[in-house]
C-alpha positions, 0 to 999 in steps of 0.5 A: 498492455502487460504491467511489469516493473522490477528495478535492478536494486530490488534483486539486491534488496531481496538478498539483503532481506534474506541475509538479515532475517535470521537475526530478526525477531519480528517483521512489520510488513507495511501494506496499503489498506486499500489493497492488502493482497496486491501490496503483500509481497509473496517473496517476503512471505516465503522468506519470513516463514513462521517468524512473528509478523504484524501486517500494518494496514497503512493509509487507513484514512483512504480505505473503506473502514468496514472493509479494513475491519474485515481485513484485520479479522482475516489476518488475525486468524492466521498463525503468528500474524496480527494486523493493525490499521493506522496512518503512518504519520500518527505518533499514537499509532506508531506507539500502539504498533511498538506495544503490539510488537513487544507483546508478540515477542515476550522478553524482548524490547524492554529496557535492561533486556535483549532488544527487540530486533524488528524488520520493516518491509513493504513494497515501494511507496506504501508508506514504509519510510514515513512509518519508520520516521514516526516510530523514530521520532525524527527523519531517518528515512527518505520519503517521497511520492514516487516508488523506489525512494529507499534503495539501501538497507539500514539499521536504526536504534530507537533507544527504547529497546527496539532495533529497526531494520529498514529495507528497500521497497521490494516487488517480485520479478514477475507480476503474474496477477495482472489485476493485482498489478493494476491495483498497484499501478492505480495506488502509485506503487509502480513506476508510471513508465511501466503501464498505460495510464488510460488503461489502468484508469479505465479498469479502476473506474470499472471496479469503482462503478460496481462497488462505489458508484455514488462516490464517483457520481458525487465527486464528478457531479454525474447524475448517472454513470455512463454505460461504460468505464471508458465513457465515465473517463471521457465524461470526467475529462469533459467536466475537468477541462481535459480537452484538445483542439476540436473539443475532444477529450484528452484521455491521458490527461483525464486518466492522470487526473482521476488516478491522482485524485484516487491516490489523494483520497478525493474520490472518497474512502474506497477499498479495491480488495476484500477478504475472501468470503466477504461480500462486496460493500456499498457506499 
């Protein structure tokens, strides 16, 4: 099954971002720390060109800490780019982010000087709105566990020398990299009607079986992993009571359960993507 998801408002979001960028000093791109490549929008990279950019590796508490440190070093080697891992709800992390922003754009963002004009961007359901609310110290952006909550552009004066531009979550019109699309689906960034839940769960289990086998065994109390990812999903379904009449496993229910636990961090801290030239880690 090909995964493709591009709600109509996203075309308008792209136009709004392109129109606002000339007046922006700094871009904060919010990424999912577990999948920094798949959650980075190539359209945004094209539009921002050489403007200073901070890559926020959000949901760091769900990601493999060692791999996240590798990603920070990887991004920091790029021109006009810095990276910072954080949890969007933490006020201290938000303050560190704003401090880094002022450092990257000297002469702006200090009281009495010109304001630092910041655009916060990212794909749907990556924690962008939560981060904006934390930086503002109050709820100004809608937050939800479904993609495409924010559908319009807004500007917020933080009254500390920083003007924030909030943008709708933006995906690109065609998800050419289907492996990346599966990562997005597994993380919850894509509407569930756009993909087959069982197929995404099986593909993700196959990856975790190679990179984090012990976490799977511990979470689902498996002495050993079955031979195939499909068999692992079936065993998860049996052990969690995802059954239909006759004792057969309801694969759809088992897949939903697995993906829900993956997104909630109940399986453990995992990273689905690693920087180039970084060897696969072990748990």
